[in-house]
N, C-alpha and C positions, 0 to 999 in steps of 0.2 A: 440179494442184498436189502438190508432193512434201512430205513431212513429214520432219521432222527428230526421230529418236529418240535419246534419252538414256539411255544406260546408268546407272541409278542406282547400281549397286554402284561405278561409275567416279568419281562426285561425292564430293566432300567435306563433311561436314556443319560447318557453322560457327555457332559458338554466339554470340548476342548479347554484347557486351561486359558485364562484371559489375562494376556498382559498388556497395560496401558503403553509401556514404553520400555525397550531395551536400550541400555546404555552401557558403551563399552568404556572402560577406562584403561589407558596404559599401566600395566604393571611393572614396578619396578623393585628390585631385588636389592637389599644391602649385604654386603658380605658379613660374615659373623665374624666376630673377635677372634684373635689368635686362640690356641688351646692353651688352657691351664690344666692341671691336673685332674680336677674335677669333669672338666668338659670334654678332655680326652676319654676319660673313663666312661660318660655317657655315651659318646660318640660311638666308642669301639662295643659298647654293649648293643647299641642300637643297630648299627651297621654290620658288625661280626658276630654278635652274639657272644662276646667275650665277657668275663666275670672281671670284676674290678680287679682281683690279685693277678689273673692270667695277663690282663693288660699291662699291668704294670711290671711283670716279670718280662714280657715281650717288649715293653719302651726301656727297660733297663740293659737289655742286650743290644739294642738298637744305638743307645747312647753309648755303651762301652765298646761298640764297634766303630763308633765315630759317625753314626748316621744322623742323629738329632742331638739337639742341646738336651741339657739336664731336664728331667720329667715331673720333676716334684717343686711346682711352682703354681703361686697363684697370681703371678705378675702377667699382665697383657703388654708390658713393652717389648718392643722389637729393637734392637740395634740398628744403628745407622747404615753399617755394612750389608745387614740382611733386607733392610728396606731398599738399598740402592740395587741389591741383586734381584730382589723381587720385582722392582721396575723395569730392570734390563729385561728379566725373563717375559714380563707381560708384553712389553713391546715387541720383543722379538718374536714370540710366539702367536701374539693376537692382535697387535696393532695399538696404535695411540688412542684409538675410541674405547678401548676398554681400560684406559689407565686413568683414575680420577684426576682433576686439576691439582689436587693437593693430597697428600697421602693421609689415610684414615688414621686417626689417634684415638685409642681405646683407653678407657679408665678402669683400673681395678675399684673393687668396693672399699669401704673405710679401711676393714682389717686387714686388708692384702698386705703381705710383705713383697718388698720390690728386691729382693738378693739376687735373683736370676732373671733372665728375660723369658718371656713366653716360649712354650715348647714349639720347636719347629724343625725342618731339615736343616743341618750344618750347611749343606750347599744344594742348590735346585741343579746343579750341573749333574749330581748323582740321580739318575733316573731310576724309577721302579724296577726297570727290564736289566737294570746293571746290576742290581743285588739278586734279581729272581733265584739264579742258580746257586747263589752263595749262602742264603739264608733259608729257615723253615718257612711253611706256607703262610703261617699267621703273622710272622715277622714280615714278610712281603704284603701282606694285606694292609697289615696296620702302616706300614711305610708309605703305600700309595695313598692311604687317608691324609697323611701329613702332607704329601706332595702336591695334591689336590686342594686341601684346605688352606695351606700357607699363602700361597700367590693371590688367592681370592681377596 
């Protein structure tokens, strides 16, 4: 067996990284605003690799079957009933420590029309598992995103 000899004069000495101080900060996350048409399309593309056309076709199907609110909107407004339902859902499933002292209010841009509310599930009582066997795979996956995104 042959040995590999290393000439120590040819190797560079590398010192370990030097840090004066490592400081840790608590990380806080702010929930994202509710879905508008464009944010839905972006999220579906990023998470499910769906085109905008395919996303809107699936969203249209979910809307027509009564699973989500109207999907062509640039409004960030949530109805009082939906806000109450989200509060009850969070308190029941996660506890009061996960519900903010006051509900978050989001404002749309200057040119936004407020004809419809933001895109959300019609009811948080309809779980993704409830529709899994009734719809195609991509419909189910997109509905999961709605159900996760809305209560946050």
